[in-house]
N, C-alpha and C positions, 0 to 999 in steps of 0.2 A: 595508852591512848584508846578511847573509847570509839577508834574511827567506825568500827562495825555496826555498834549499839546503837550511834549516832543516826547511820546512814539510813539501818531499820525504821528508828524513831522517827526520821524525816518523811520517809515511806508511809509509818502506817499513820501519818497525822496528815495525809497530805501536803507536805512542803519538798518535796523533790524541785530542787534547783533545774530550770529550763534550761540547759544546756548540751544536751543527746540527740535532739533533733533538728536538722538542716538540712532542710531542702530545696529545690532547686525553684527557684522564680522565677520566671518568664518574662521577657523583655520585647516586646514590640513597638515600642513607640505609646503606649498606652496614656492614657490623662494619669495625672496625677490623683483622682476621685478613685478611680478605680483601682490603683494601685495600691491605695489606702485601704479600700476595702478587702484585698487580698488579706494584706497586713495586717489589721483590724482581726479578719477570721485564724488567721498563723496566730497569733497571738491569746487567742481565748483559748486554743486549742493546745496550748502551753508548748509553741513552737520556742527554740530558742534564740533562732536568725534564720538566713536564707542566704543561696549563693546566688547575685544578679545576674543572670543568662541572659547574652544575645540572642537569639531564636529568630531570626533575626535579627536586630535591632536596626531601623534605617537607620545611619551614619554612625555605626562602633568609633568610639572615638572625638563623637563631634562635639558639640556646645550643647544639643540637645541630650545626648547618652550620659553628659555629665550632668545636666541638669537632674536627669532621675535617679541617675548614683545620688546627687547631693539630695532629694529631695525626700528618696529611703534610707539614706542616714539618720536624717531629720527625724522619721518616723521613727525608725529604730529604736535610734538612740532617748524617746519616750517611755519607752518599755522596755527597757534595758536589751533587747533584742542588738545580736552580732551580726556583722554583714561581710561576706563576702566577694570577690567578683571574678566570677568568669572570665579567665584571661584571652580571648578573642568572639570574634566576629561572630562564629559557630563552631560547632565541633568540625574534627578534632583541634589540639590549641596548636598553635605553631604555624598560622598560616597570615597572621597580623591584620588582618580584613584587609589582604591585599596588599598590603605596601612592600613587603620583602619581595613581589614579583615586579610591582610598578620604578621602587624607586632602588633594589639592592639585587637586583638579578645573581650579582654573586654571588649570593648567600643562600641561594637555591638550594635543592636537594641536590646531591650526589650520586650516581649510580655508575657501578661499574656492570658492563655486558659483557659475555665471553661467546664468542663464535667460532665454529670449527668446523675441519677440514679431514678428513679421512684417507690416506695417501699408502701405497704400497709401494717401496724404493729395490732394488736401485732406480734412481731415474737423476743423472745427474744434468746440470743446466736449466732447472726447471725452475717457474718462476709461478705466483700467484698475485692479482690483482687484489691486493689489501683495500685498498681506498672501495673498492665494490661494497665492501662489509657497510661501509658506513651508513647511516639508514637515517640522520639527518644533516646537514648542514652543521649543529654544533657539534654532532658528536666528534671524540678527538685519541686515535691512535695512543695507547695507553704501551701493552706489550705487547709479542707477540712470541710464543715458547709450543717449543716440540716436543715430542713426548714418545718415546715406543709402549707398543699397546701389547700387552699380555694375551689378549682372547680378541673374538672377535668384537664385544659387545663395549664397552668401559672401563675393562682392568686396563690399567695404569703400571709402568716396568719402573720401581724405582730406582733413583740415581740415574736415570733416564735422559732427564729433561734437559733440553736446550734451548738457549737465548736467543731468539733470531730478530729481535727490537732493530737491533744497529746494522740487520739485512736488508732492512727497506729503503729504498731508493726515493730519492725525492717525488718521487713520479708516483711513489704509493703504491710502488710492486716490488712485492719480496723475490729476491733471488736466491736459491740456492741448490745446490745437489744431494738431492735425498736420499739419503746411506738406506741399506738392504731393510729390508722390515716393513712390519704397520705402523704404522705412526697418526696422528692424534696431533693438526697444526691449529694450535687456539689464539683466537685471536682476541686481543683483551680492550675495548672501547671505552673512555669515559661518556658516560652520557646521561639526561634527564628522562632518556624516554624506557618504557618496555615495567614502570613499576607500577604500582597504583597509581588508576588516573587521579583518585578523587584528590590525593595528596600531591600530586603534580607540582602544583606553584607552592608547595611548602618550606622553607624554612630547612638547610642543613643541620640536622641537632650532633653532628661530630664535631659543627666547628664553632669554638669559641666565640668566634669574633660575630658568628653567624645569631647566634644568644643571645649575642648581647645588646645585638642591633636589635633584637624581638624587647627585650626588656626596655628600651632608648623607646621604641616606639609604643609599648603598652603598658609597660607596669611605673613606668617612670612619670608618664602626665598624669598618673593617676596619685602619687605619689607630692606630685608641685602641686595638684587642685585639694589633694584633703590629707595634707602632712599632719593635722592636728586629731584629725582622727585617726587616723594608724595608729595599732595597739587597745584602742579604745572600743571605738565602733566600728570604724573598719579593724576589722580582723587579719583580712589576707587574699589571697589569690587560690585560683583553683583551676587547673587545666584539667584535660579530661582529654583523656585516650591519643596523646602520642607517640607517632609508632617510626618503624625506620618506611615502609608503606614502600618496599623495594618488590612488593609482591601483591594481589588482591589475595592474599590466603592465610588462613591460622594455622597451617600444613607447613611451612615455608624453613626445611631446614636442609641444609647443604650436603649435599651430595641423594638427595632423595625427591630433590625436582625442580629442574630448569625455571632459572629464574636469574635477573638482574642482583645486585648484591650491595650493600651501600660501603659509600666509597668517601674517600677527603682525601684532597692534598697532600694533609701530613698521616695518612696512612701507612705507605710503604716502611718511612721512615717508623713507626711504631711497629710494623710488624716484623720488620731486617735486627731493629732492639731487641724484640721480646723471643725472636727464632736466637737471637745470636748470630745469625749471618743474613747477607740478602735473600728476601722472600722472593722475588721473582721468580725461583724453579720450582716454586710451591704452587703456584697459582690455580693450575688445572686441577690439584687435589681438590680443589675447594667445589667442582663440580663431578668431578669423575672417579672413579679409583676407590681401593680398600684398603684394609691392612693398616700399619703402622705411619706409614709415610703420609695418606688422609688425614688419620685419626690426628697427629701431630698439626699439619698444617689447619683444618679444621677448626680445631680446639685453640691457636693460634687468633685464629682471625678475629671466631668468637668471642675471645676473652677479650681480644684487646677495642672490639665496635660497641661493646656493653662496655666496657669502662670507660671510653669514650662519651657514648650516650652519658652514663652516670655523671660522670666529670665536668662535661662541658653542657650539658643541659638542665638536668635536675639538679646534678651540685651545685652550677651557679645562679639558678633559677631561687635553688633554699638557699643560697647564702646568700644572697639578694636581701631576700623576705627579712631573715633574722634581724640582720644589720639594719635594717627602716624598722623593728618590731612589730613584725608581722608574720603569720603564719604562712605555710605553703602548701595547700592542699591537693592531689587528684590522685587518678590511678591509672592504667595503661591496658590493654588489651590482654586480660587472662584465659581469652576462650579457649576449649579446646589441646592447653597445653601451649598456645601459643607463647609464652609467658617468655619462654626459653628458647625462642626463635626468632628468625626474621618475620619477613613478611610483617603483617598486622603486629607481629611483636617489636622487640627488641631486646631480646636476646639474653636476661638475665631477671628476672623478677624485684629478687631484693636489692642486684644494682638501678634499673631502672628506677626505684621508689627511693632511694639511701639520701636524698637531699629533701625529703619531703618531712614536713610536722607530724604528721600518722599518717602510719598507713591506711594504705586505701584499695577498695576492688567495687565492680559493678556488677549488680546481677538485675538484665533485661532481656525485653525480648523475650518471654516464658525460658531464662534457659536452666529456670528452677524448675519442676514441676512434682508435685506429690505422686510419689511412686517410680516415677524414673532412678532407679538407684544407681545401675550399671548398665555397660553397651551402649546404644545409638539412639537418636530419637529425634524427629525433625521439629519443625515448627515451621511460622510461615518466611522466615527467615534466613533457618538456615536447616540443611536436607540432614545436617550428618551432628546435631548437639552429640558431644561426648558426655553422657550420664554422671561415666562414674569421677571425674573430672569435677564437672559442676556441682554432683551431691557431695561427693566429698571429700575434693580436693579443695575446691575455689575458697572457703571461708576460711579453712584450716593457714591453707598460704598467706591471706591476706595476713589474720591474727598472729601468725605467726613472726611475720616481721615486724607488728607492732611489738608485740613482745619481747623481742632480741635485738634490735634497734634503738638504742638507749635517748636517742633523739625523740622518737617518735611517745615515751613516755609513759608506753602501755596502750596506748590509743590508736582503733583502728576502726575504718567508716565503712561502709557499704552504702554508695549508690545503688537504690531497692526500689521496686515494684512497677519501672519506668516501660511501656509499653508493652505490658502483658492486658491491654484494653480493660474496655468499660467493664469487662466480666470480672477482672479483680477485685473485689471485693473489700470488706473488713474480714472475712471469714480466711481469704486466702492469704490475705497482710499480715494477720497473727500467725501463721502458720511458715512464711517466709520471715518475719522476728524471728521467732524461737529455732527457725533453723539458722540463724545466720550468728545470734548470738550466745546457742549455746555453745558454737565453734570460736567464741574468743573475738566476734565484732562486737561495740561495747559503743561507737556513735554512729547513726540511721542519717542519710540522706535521701530522703524521699521522694522521689520523680512522679510528678509535678505540679506547683503551681500555676496556673495558665490565665492571666487576666483578660487574654482571647476573648473575642465575643464567644459565648457558648451556641454548639457546640466544637470546640476547638481538635479538629482530623488529628493536631501532631502525637503521636505518642499517650494514647488516654493509657490509663487514667489520670483525669486533674481531680482534685480532692477536695476543691474547693467549691469550684469552676461557678464564680459566679452566682451560689445560691443554689445552684440547679444539681446537685449531685445528694440522693435523697438519705446517702445513707454521711452523710456531710452532721448530720446533730449527735450520732453516735461518734465519733470520731475522735472526739475527748478519751474514750473510753478505751478506743487501741493507744494513742497518745502518751497516755498517762500509765498505762500498760507497760510501753513502749523505754515510757523515761524511770520508771521503775528499776526494770530490768537492767539498764545501763548502769543508772546510780548502784545498787548492788555489787555491778563486774566492772566496777574503775577505782581505781587511785589508791589498789591495792597490787599482788603477783601471782601471777598464773601458776598453780602446781597442776607438771604432770609425770608420769613415769618418764616416756620417751620422748628422745630425740630421732627423728626420720632425717635424713641425708636428702639436698636437693639435688635429684638428678639432673640440672642444665649439662655440666660437663661430660656426663656416663651418653646424653642423647648428642652432643656435640659432635662424639669421637665419629660417630657413623656405624658407631655398632649397634648390635641390639639391645634395651632396655629396656625396664616398667618402672613406668613414672611415681613420684613420689606416694599417688596420691594409690595406689596398689598397698603400700605397707599401713597409710592411713585406717583404709578402710576394713582389712583386716583386722589394725587392732582396736577401732569404733564398734564393730560388732560386739566385743567380747569387752567393751568398759576398761579399755587401757584408753586413757588419754595421751595426745603427744603435741611435740611443736615441729616446722618443719625447719631445717636450718641450714644453711648453705656452707660451702667447702672456706667461705672468705671467712664466715662467722668462726667459724670449729680452728681456723689458723690462730685466731687470737684466744681461742679458750682454753679456762683450764680446766683442771681436774683434782678433786682435792677427794680421800676418802673414796675412790669407786664413784664419784658423781661427776661428771659436767656440770661448768659452770660456764652460763651466756650469759650476758648484763645479770640481771637477777632473778634467770629462771635455772632450773636447776634441773639433771635429767640422770636416773639411772641406768642407763643403757643407751646406744645409737643403733637402729635399725639400718642397714646400707640396701636399700630397694637393686635388684640385679642390674649390671651393667655389665656388657659386654668387654666393656673395654673403658679405664678410667684414665687420668692424664696422670703424669709421673707426680703432680701436685699432690694430688690426690691421695697416693698414697703414701707419703710424706707424712701428709696433716693427719693419718687415721693410724700410722706406726706410732706417733709421737703420742696418741691420746691414749692406743691400746696399752703405749710400755706405760704410762699413769695408771694405770690400770681400770679403763673405762671398759665394761662391757661392750663388744660389738656383734652382732646379730647379723647374719648375711639371707638376706630373703633368694628364696630358689637357689643359689649356687653363689661359691665363694669363686670370687679370678683375682684377684689378686693376695699375694702370698701370704698374709697377715693374718691374727689371730681372730679367735668370735670360732663360734656356729653356723652352718648353712641350717636355715630352716625354709619349709614350705608355710606361703600365707593362711593357710588354713591350720596350719600346727603354731603359727607365732604367738597366739594370745596364750595357750597352753606351754609353753616351752616359755614363757617370760612369767607368767605365775607358779611354776617347780623352780624357776630360779627367784622367788619373793617380789620380783619388780611388777607392782602395783599399786595401787591407790584402795580401790574397793571391791567387793565382791559384792556379786547379783544372784539372789538365788528366788526363783529356777531361771535359768536361763531368758535374757531376752533380749533380740540382734538390735529392737528396733526403739532400744533406750539410750540414749545421750544424754552424758554431763558434762560438766565442767566443774570443776573445782580453783577457786578465789581466795587467796587468804589476806586477811589483814592482821594489825599487831595485835587486835585482842580476839579473834575468831576466827575460821572459815565456814565460806558458803560453797554449798557444792546448790548449781542449775540441774536441773534435770527435764527432760523433755520425751513425752514418747511420741516420739515420728509416726506411728504407725496411726492412718486416718480412718480406720473402721475397726480395730480390735484394742482395749481396753488393756490394762496389767494391775497385776498383782504384782509385786514381788518384795526382800526384805533385803537391806543394805545391809551390809556387812563392813564395817570400817579397820584399819588396822589400828585404832586406841580407843579409848573409854573418855565422853565427853557429855558434858552438859550439852543438851543435843534438841531442836524444833524444826516443826516444817511450817513455811511461809507458802502461803499461794497469791501470786503476785496479781494475778488477775482480779482476783475480791478483795486484795489485799488485806488479809487475816491471816492470823495466825494457827497452831492448831501446837498440843503439847505432844512430847512423846515422854514416857518414862524411862527409855533405856538411852544407854550413853552411850552402845556400841553399835546398836544393831538400830536397824528403822524400816520398820514396815510402808512401803510405799501404795499407795491406790491410785494410776490413774484412767481415767478416760481418754479414750481416739484425742490425739493430738495436743494433751494439755500437758499443764506442765505444773515445776512446784521449786521449791528451793527447799533445801535441811541446811540449818543454818547451827554452827556447831563452834563452844567455847563460850556463848556470851547468855548470859540470864535471859531466860523468855518477856516479854515484854509484861507487862502489867493489863492493857485494854485488848480490847480487837480476837478476843479468840475466836476459834473455832473448829466445834468438833464433826468429821466426817457423819453425813447424814445416814443412818440403817433401817428402811421403812422395813415393816414388818407386816402393814397393808397398803395394796395399792387399787387403786379405784379408776377405773376408767369413764369419762364424762361421753355420756351419752347424748346430744344434745340438739339443738339446732341453730346453728350460723347465722346471726345475719353479716354478711360481706361488706363493705363498703370500701372506696379504695380513694388515695387522693398521692397527686406531682407533688411534687419536690416545691413547683411554684403555690402549688394552691393548697400545700398543707400549714394550719391546721386544717382546714373546711373539706370533709370528705364527701363523696358521692355514693350513694347505694349503688350496690352492683346487683347482689341476689341471692337468696337462702337459699342453704342445701343443708343436709342432715348429715353429710360427709365429710369429712376432708381428703385434701389429694392435690396435685399440683396445678394450675390455676395457668401456666403458661401455654397452654392446650390449645392448639384452634378451637374456637367458639367459647370459649372463656377470655380469657387476657393474656393471651400471645406476645402483644406488642408494646404491654404496659411495664412502665417501670417508674417505681415510688412506694408509697405506703398503703398494704392491704392491712385493715380494719375486721377484727372477725368482734364481735359481740355475744355472747349468750347468757342465759340465767341456768344457772346448775341448782342442785338441792344438793345440798352433804350433809354427810349422818354426824353425828355428833362424836365428838372424839378431845382426847385431853391430853395428846403427844404435839409433838410437832408435825408438821405439814408441808409440803413442797408441792410443788403446779410444775410438772411436767412436760413440758412441749411435745415431746420426739422430736422428729426431724423439721426443719425449717428451712425456710432460703431466704430470708439470712438473717436479718439483725431481728431479735426479738424483743417487744417493751410490753410489759404486762401489768395492770391497774384491777384490781378486783374493790366494788362500790367507789369507783373513785381512786383510791389510794392509791399510789405508784408501786409498787413490786422490785422497780430495776428493770434493766437492758440487758441482754445476753449477745453479744456479737459472734461467738463460737457455741458449739456442742461442751457439755451438757445443758440445753436450754431446759434450767432448773431453776424457780423462784420460789426462797421461803414467802409462805404466805401463813406462818402460822400465827392466830390469831386475827387473822382477816377472814377465812373462812371456816367459822366457827356453824353449828348447825341450824339449818335453815336455806331460803335460797338468797344467792348471792350474783351481782351481775359480774362478768369476767372482759376485760378488754385487752386482747391480743392483737399489737399491732406487728406487723410483720413487712424489711423493707427491704427490697430485691435491688440488683444493682442497674447501673444502667445500658445494660449490654441489650434490654430486651427490644427499648425503643431506637438506642443509636449502636447495635451490635453490628451492624452491616458496613463494617471496615476491613483492612489487611491486616487490623492489631488482635481482635475479636472472632476473628473467623481463625485464630491457630489454638483457642481452646473450646471444647464442649463449654454449651453453656448449661448451667445448672436450674433446677426447677423455679416454680417462685413460689409463698409462699406459705404456710401453715401445712402439714402433711401428718404430723402427730403420728401416734396418739396420743391426743393429752391426758394423762392422769394426774389424780392428785397420790400422792407418796403419803403415807402417815407411819413416823414411828413409836 
């Protein structure tokens, strides 16, 4: 098979199929003409399709809605584009446009609240007005359990719990002879109050009948109307951030914060079956206590609610979609580790999205900011983003599920760019694209296209914005780049050295733990790649010749992040793998009596390399270099990114085997020869990316060699400056002339201007015979160059260098430089843009001619 060779030929020839970019397309009830204009723009930009999202649409599920769906389907069909439908009237999914609340209240979200009273005995003949603890008329008493305390805070004595439920009289009063000692009386109420208010009227995600009702209300009507389009143009549904909603928090770990918890009528039975005994006496340990009793109770509870969510919500919807010939896409809230918790979470990331056709994550609201790689940082919507999770964990979490879950076929999407503000231009977008794709994402869901009257204040940026976004002209450069990346990193198999154990079960126990991203970070800093693997998948995995096999992925070692406690199931799974010959490495400390060495995080890479467990070697050390190894039947690709936006790097890559190899620049879409078969010299500018292609013959065209100047001439000239907004372009208005270059977004210059700034100059160039480049220096942020009226190309990111060989011969020449900034200068006074420092505007230089 010539799979890789064919893909590279398609990329170089500009024939990459448009199937990788599927943006959100917001619907508010606009006219067909406006919708057609946006779809036309998407198609011209190489976009594969879109997700129709009510934002909100007046009358979701009405005839007007279905008319909009019909029109967009027909328009998309004309272009061969694909359409997905957001499965609710607004996010998060699970509201059914209010129909659950209105017509099926029995299916609304259920919660369990715990109130408690501390008392000291002995006190015979006491009573407690349990009914006085009811907070609403809908609250229903579930259980009353008393537990003896071991301290004056929250310690509970194992084996001391007493079920007092049958001692509550019909009048709502508990009658009891309080024994000697300090006791905590816990009152448990079934309730609908106390969780996240925003999702109060959402369906009960643990109840299969509730989810079936949701399918009947939202999915089935679409199928009845568009059955003939299912699997052809209507490709599936998209769920956005469904969650337990038991707290308005990312930190909702049992025993670590007071909260209500998810509940369902069948849950007590489920927990009893899992525990092998009545769970009644274990309920208090979900909130209080520590030690083995608390660890066991919390693990059983979290295991069951996360499985019920997986089976009854995602699993049921996914099965329905597969039965109807379409895909089911979506993502949950992963933020700050919520993926393994209650509250905004769903208990277990891999289970939560198990029924989906693709793995999915999102990065919105300034969750990924260059430079924030550790610790905490704030934005306008979160005072404490977990930088370690967002930088090292999020992308790997999503792509690992895509790699390891066979039904996902190696596909992971990221909903991306949303609510970063207008200051997020193509330069920032390219950085985010590289960040996620080098971590294994291979589909992008840009957020968003909005046909609403400009400027739509809802979560900018909007890419086309009815033609008002001045960077739209250069958007196809980004989309072509992103399509090429995804194309070369799809339909093959990811290759990584290490598997990292997903930490959810260690967190559930209530003990001290380190999240999986601690290990991912340690490995990435030393160029050892990994996937994150949950215990569920390890339980089904095999070991052959000392290598772990999960789906199509193989790993040489399993790295286990620190967990003070792990459930017995973990011990059994890990013991089986170790007995089969898989090397185990324990970060920080080994806490189970199993084989393997304990290694500090900062020594992990050295330890693995000493054991021969690595893919490539980088000399000298380059902690900002990321890589991703992807394999086809006829060869391998290594995608490499310099994540440092200030400093370039020069390193030598050493591979473990000798193969024919060459470099490929996916932004410039050209390749460069490399005679060595085992080493590769790599030079990357700040933020630059490159592929190393191994095992296939190089193409015959589009070869490129790195420019090595021996003469640099700085242009000293007068610049005539003109401006044009997106609406006025290409009609420019004179601004001023100046001899020096600098930031124009300053008082007295153009502080509020958004659009294109044109710099015209006449320069004299001495005679030269070699190749020539025009280097613009610092630019904010899209640059387009013409010499004597001849276009020389457009750059959306540094380095802003243009090949002008043959254009700048000796004599006088007219140079035209168009620099386009973002809409932040004119429209940045909003809640989204205030969260980012705004960049300068214009051409800052220095502008030089580089001669080889």
